[in-house]
C-alpha positions, 0 to 999 in steps of 0.5 A: 499500499502506498499513498503519495502527495507531492510532499510525502510518501507513505509505505507499508513494508511487510519484509523487514529485510527490505525496510532499509533499502526501501526507505533509502530509495523513497528518500532518494525519490522524493528528494529528486522529485522535490529538488531538496537535499536528502537531509531535508527528508524526514522518515517517521514510523507512522503505524505497524510496518508503516512509514512515511517519507516526507519533506521537512519544511 
């Protein structure tokens, strides 16, 4: 399950071994799309196995 806006992506990641790689890819994609540096992207755990990657403004 993925929900996207212009400033965030929410992902449900079931495979624990894929969490790091999946979140790193989401951070890279969002920073590229928003033309923002990676350090301006926040990752939060927003539920069980659910992560939100968002632009910190």
